[in-house]
C-alpha positions as CSV (number, residue, x, y, z in Angstrom):
1,M,-23.9,-24.1,17.4
2,S,-22.0,-26.1,20.0
3,R,-18.4,-25.6,20.9
4,V,-17.4,-28.8,19.1
5,D,-19.4,-27.7,16.0
6,R,-17.6,-24.3,16.1
7,A,-14.3,-26.0,16.4
8,I,-15.0,-28.2,13.4
9,F,-16.3,-25.3,11.4
10,C,-13.2,-23.2,12.1
11,A,-10.9,-26.2,11.3
12,L,-12.6,-26.7,8.0
13,A,-12.5,-23.0,7.2
14,V,-8.8,-22.9,7.8
15,M,-8.3,-26.0,5.7
16,F,-10.3,-24.6,2.8
17,A,-8.5,-21.3,3.0
18,A,-5.1,-23.0,2.9
19,C,-6.1,-25.2,0.0
20,G,-7.4,-22.2,-1.9
21,S,-4.1,-20.4,-1.4
22,K,-2.1,-23.4,-2.5
23,K,-4.3,-23.7,-5.6
24,E,-3.8,-20.0,-6.4
25,V,-0.1,-20.2,-5.9
26,A,0.1,-23.2,-8.3
27,A,-2.0,-21.4,-10.9
28,A,0.0,-18.3,-10.6
29,K,3.3,-20.2,-11.1
30,H,2.0,-22.2,-14.1
31,S,-0.1,-19.8,-16.1
32,L,0.4,-17.8,-19.3
33,Y,-1.7,-14.8,-20.1
34,D,-3.4,-14.6,-23.5
35,T,-4.0,-10.9,-23.9
36,D,-2.2,-7.8,-24.9
37,F,1.2,-7.0,-23.4
38,A,0.0,-3.7,-22.0
39,V,-2.7,-5.5,-20.0
40,V,-0.3,-7.9,-18.4
41,Y,2.4,-5.3,-17.7
42,T,-0.1,-2.9,-16.2
43,A,-1.5,-5.6,-13.9
44,A,2.1,-6.6,-12.8
45,L,3.0,-3.0,-12.2
46,E,-0.1,-2.2,-10.1
47,A,0.2,-5.4,-8.0
48,T,3.9,-4.8,-7.4
49,R,3.5,-1.1,-6.5
50,E,0.7,-2.0,-4.1
51,L,3.0,-4.3,-2.1
52,Y,6.4,-2.6,-2.7
53,P,5.8,1.1,-3.4
54,T,9.4,2.1,-4.3
55,L,10.3,0.7,-7.7
56,D,11.6,1.4,-11.2
57,D,9.6,0.2,-14.2
58,N,10.7,-0.1,-17.8
59,P,7.8,-1.1,-20.1
60,G,10.1,-1.4,-23.2
61,P,11.7,-4.8,-22.1
62,G,8.9,-5.5,-19.7
63,K,10.9,-5.3,-16.5
64,I,9.9,-4.0,-13.0
65,Q,12.5,-3.7,-10.2
66,T,11.6,-2.8,-6.7
67,A,14.0,-1.2,-4.3
68,W,15.1,-3.0,-1.1
69,H,12.2,-2.8,1.3
70,Q,12.7,-3.5,5.0
71,V,11.1,-6.6,6.3
72,Q,9.3,-5.8,9.6
73,S,8.5,-9.4,10.5
74,S,10.1,-12.6,9.3
75,S,7.2,-14.9,10.4
76,C,4.8,-15.9,7.7
77,S,3.4,-19.1,6.2
78,G,2.2,-18.1,2.8
79,P,-0.1,-15.7,0.8
80,G,-2.8,-14.3,2.9
81,S,-0.8,-14.6,6.1
82,S,0.9,-11.9,8.1
83,C,3.8,-11.8,5.7
84,D,1.7,-10.0,3.2
85,D,1.6,-6.9,5.3
86,S,4.9,-7.2,7.2
87,V,7.0,-5.3,4.7
88,S,7.6,-1.6,5.5
89,G,6.9,1.0,2.9
90,R,10.4,2.3,3.7
91,S,13.1,1.4,1.3
92,L,16.9,1.7,1.2
93,T,16.6,4.5,-1.4
94,T,14.8,6.8,1.1
95,A,16.1,8.3,4.4
96,G,13.4,6.4,6.3
97,G,14.7,3.1,5.0
98,N,18.2,3.6,6.4
99,P,19.1,0.3,8.0
100,M,21.2,2.2,10.6
101,A,18.2,4.4,11.6
102,G,17.3,4.1,15.3
103,M,20.4,2.2,16.2
104,G,21.1,4.5,19.1
105,T,17.6,4.7,20.5
106,P,16.5,2.8,23.6
107,G,13.6,1.3,21.7
108,G,15.8,0.1,18.9
109,G,16.2,-3.4,20.3
110,Q,13.9,-6.0,21.9
111,A,14.0,-6.6,25.7
112,G,15.9,-9.8,26.6
113,M,17.5,-10.2,23.1
114,P,21.2,-9.9,22.5
115,T,22.1,-6.6,20.9
116,R,23.5,-8.2,17.7
117,L,20.2,-10.0,17.0
118,A,17.9,-7.2,18.2
119,Y,19.5,-4.7,15.7
120,K,19.8,-7.1,12.7
121,R,17.8,-5.9,9.7
122,Y,16.3,-7.8,6.8
123,F,15.3,-6.5,3.3
124,V,13.5,-7.9,0.3
125,R,13.2,-6.8,-3.3
126,F,11.8,-8.3,-6.5
127,D,12.6,-8.5,-10.3
128,V,9.3,-8.9,-12.2
129,S,9.6,-9.6,-16.0
130,I,7.0,-10.0,-18.7
131,V,8.6,-12.5,-21.1
132,G,8.0,-14.4,-24.3
133,G,5.2,-13.4,-26.7
134,R,1.5,-13.8,-26.5
135,P,0.5,-15.7,-24.4
136,W,2.8,-13.9,-22.0
137,R,4.6,-15.2,-18.9
138,V,5.1,-13.3,-15.7
139,K,8.4,-14.1,-13.9
140,V,8.9,-13.1,-10.3
141,V,12.3,-13.4,-8.8
142,G,12.7,-12.5,-5.1
143,H,15.9,-11.4,-3.4
144,A,16.7,-11.1,0.4
145,S,19.5,-9.3,2.1
146,E,20.7,-9.0,5.7
147,W,22.3,-6.0,7.5
148,E,24.3,-6.5,10.7
149,P,25.5,-3.7,13.1
150,G,28.9,-2.4,11.9
151,A,28.4,-3.4,8.3
152,A,28.4,-0.6,5.7
153,M,25.8,-2.3,3.5
154,P,23.4,-5.1,3.6
155,V,24.6,-8.4,2.1
156,E,22.4,-10.4,-0.3
157,L,21.6,-13.9,0.9
158,H,22.0,-16.7,-1.7
159,G,21.5,-20.5,-1.8
160,A,21.1,-22.2,1.5
161,N,21.3,-18.8,3.3
162,K,18.0,-17.6,1.7
163,P,15.5,-17.0,4.5
164,P,12.4,-19.2,4.7
165,W,10.1,-16.1,4.3
166,L,11.4,-15.2,0.8
167,E,9.5,-17.7,-1.2
168,P,6.1,-17.1,0.5
169,R,6.5,-13.4,-0.2
170,S,7.4,-14.2,-3.8
171,D,4.2,-16.3,-4.0
172,A,2.1,-13.5,-2.5
173,L,3.3,-11.2,-5.3
174,R,2.7,-13.8,-8.0
175,V,-0.9,-14.4,-6.7
176,S,-1.6,-10.7,-6.5
177,I,-0.6,-10.3,-10.2
178,Y,-2.5,-13.5,-11.1
179,K,-5.8,-12.3,-9.5
180,R,-5.8,-9.1,-11.6
181,I,-5.6,-11.0,-15.0
182,Q,-6.9,-14.4,-14.0
183,K,-9.6,-14.3,-16.8
184,F,-6.8,-14.3,-19.4
185,A,-4.9,-17.2,-17.8
186,I,-4.2,-20.4,-19.7
187,P,-2.2,-23.4,-18.4
188,M,1.5,-23.5,-19.1
189,K,2.6,-26.7,-20.8
190,E,5.9,-27.0,-19.0
191,E,8.0,-24.8,-16.7
192,E,11.2,-23.3,-17.9
193,P,14.4,-24.7,-16.4
194,K,15.8,-22.6,-13.6
195,S,19.4,-21.8,-12.7
196,A,20.6,-22.7,-9.2
197,D,19.8,-19.2,-8.0
198,D,17.2,-18.2,-10.6
199,E,19.4,-15.3,-11.7
200,L,18.9,-13.0,-14.6
201,P,21.3,-13.5,-17.6
202,K,24.8,-12.3,-17.1
203,T,26.7,-9.9,-19.4
204,D,29.0,-11.6,-21.8
205,P,32.5,-10.1,-21.4
206,S,33.0,-10.4,-25.2
207,T,30.7,-7.4,-25.6
208,F,33.6,-5.2,-24.4
209,K,35.9,-5.1,-27.4
210,D,39.7,-4.5,-27.5
211,M,40.3,-4.7,-23.8
212,P,43.4,-5.7,-21.8
213,A,43.3,-9.2,-20.4
214,G,40.9,-9.4,-17.4
215,A,39.4,-5.9,-18.0
216,A,36.4,-7.1,-20.0
217,K,35.5,-9.7,-17.3
218,R,35.6,-7.0,-14.6
219,L,33.5,-4.6,-16.7
220,A,30.9,-7.3,-17.2
221,E,30.7,-7.9,-13.5
222,V,30.4,-4.2,-12.8
223,K,27.6,-3.9,-15.2
224,D,25.6,-6.9,-13.8
225,A,25.7,-5.8,-10.1
226,P,24.0,-2.4,-10.4
227,G,21.7,-3.7,-13.1
228,R,20.3,-6.1,-10.5
229,R,20.8,-3.8,-7.6
230,D,23.0,-6.4,-6.0
231,Y,25.0,-4.0,-3.8
232,G,26.8,-6.9,-2.1
233,A,28.2,-8.0,-5.5
234,L,29.2,-4.5,-6.5
235,R,31.3,-3.7,-3.4
236,P,34.1,-6.2,-4.2
237,Q,34.5,-4.6,-7.7
238,L,35.6,-1.3,-6.1
239,A,39.1,-0.2,-5.0
240,D,39.1,0.7,-1.3
241,D,40.4,4.2,-2.2
242,I,37.9,4.7,-5.1
243,V,37.2,8.4,-5.9
244,W,33.5,9.0,-6.1
245,S,33.5,12.9,-6.0
246,L,35.7,15.5,-7.6
247,G,35.2,17.4,-4.3
248,G,37.4,14.9,-2.5
249,G,35.0,12.0,-1.8
250,T,36.9,8.8,-1.5
251,G,36.4,5.3,0.0
252,A,34.4,2.3,-1.2
253,D,32.0,2.1,1.7
254,A,31.2,5.8,1.5
255,A,30.7,5.4,-2.3
256,M,28.3,2.6,-1.8
257,A,26.3,4.6,0.7
258,M,26.1,7.5,-1.7
259,W,25.0,5.4,-4.6
260,Q,22.4,3.5,-2.6
261,A,20.9,6.8,-1.4
262,D,20.8,8.1,-5.0
263,P,20.1,5.2,-7.4
264,A,20.3,7.6,-10.4
265,Q,24.1,7.5,-10.0
266,L,24.0,3.7,-10.6
267,E,21.8,4.3,-13.7
268,A,24.5,6.7,-14.9
269,M,27.1,4.0,-14.3
270,L,25.2,1.5,-16.5
271,A,25.0,4.1,-19.2
272,V,28.7,4.9,-19.4
273,L,29.6,1.2,-19.6
274,A,28.2,1.2,-23.1
275,A,31.2,3.0,-24.4
276,C,34.5,1.9,-22.8
277,A,38.0,2.3,-24.3
278,A,41.4,1.0,-23.2
279,D,43.9,3.7,-22.1
280,G,47.0,1.6,-22.2
281,D,47.5,-1.9,-20.7
282,K,46.6,-1.0,-17.1
283,R,43.6,1.4,-17.4
284,V,40.2,1.6,-19.1
285,T,37.8,4.6,-19.1
286,C,34.1,4.6,-19.8
287,P,33.5,6.5,-21.9
288,G,36.9,6.7,-23.5
289,G,38.8,10.0,-23.7
290,K,38.2,13.2,-21.7
291,P,34.5,13.5,-20.5
292,A,32.4,16.4,-21.5
293,A,31.2,18.9,-18.8
294,G,28.5,17.4,-16.7
295,A,29.2,13.9,-17.9
296,W,30.0,10.8,-15.8
297,Q,33.2,8.7,-16.3
298,L,34.1,5.4,-14.8
299,V,37.7,4.2,-14.6
300,I,39.0,0.7,-13.9
301,E,42.7,0.0,-13.3
302,A,44.8,-3.1,-12.8
303,R,45.7,-3.4,-9.2
304,G,48.2,-6.3,-9.0
305,E,46.4,-9.2,-10.7
306,A,42.9,-7.8,-10.2
307,W,41.1,-5.0,-12.0
308,K,39.2,-2.6,-9.8
309,V,36.9,0.4,-10.2
310,T,39.2,3.3,-9.1
311,S,37.0,6.3,-10.0
312,F,33.4,7.1,-10.9
313,V,32.8,10.9,-10.9
314,K,30.8,13.5,-12.7
315,N,33.0,16.0,-14.6
316,E,32.3,19.6,-13.6
């Protein structure tokens, strides 16, 4: 084969590979799966865990949530490209996923790059949902966050700030799930409308009954943030002097670091929000009254015109 023939062959191979990937992405985005829920959920869980090992799964409502995984490289062009293996197995819920790790080492940066850029970190996570009824739909919603030196926590990127590598990574996960259950796929008649940021439904403040003005709205916002692991949205809900430990732990940034290191505490926060009660016009406790030994309690209080979480501790 001549050099020209090899060049033509390679060009055609690349073209067909790209077309195949685009076709698979389109099929993954516009397919329903006509099989049992367990088959679809298992395929989604296995595909997600293969790419993003640290996750929580809840088969009851058909939801899978990955932890924030550090993005090792932000250059990719689609499924099958380098972006498919450029996500570290380390997550923010493990010591190895600490965004501050290695900041003081000589190899922490890249030669010739400004320190601010060299040390910047990016993270990605996904919400995967099995929705509808048979035939089932698999929804994949990707989230990206950025951590800069000096910041206590990464900040989630929304709207125009979303990085260009987020959608290709979302497509790669969709295709991975699709390939496992392709034989059950049937075309979707029409795609569901999306919100501007393709967010999950928000908690209705009216679910918190008999609350002082403004408290129910704050409780709904507090519930939504840890439910989506949106740490950037949770931080503004906290008072700067929040108490997070009966042993004397105070401070919002320290609280966020502790909860991020131990997501079970955020699960406990979601649980106590199911039973809140007003304690006067300026204070709400969740659950109401004096907590039992070993039980968690969250307190929000009116600070000027705003309600803030002032305490979330486990009673000894």
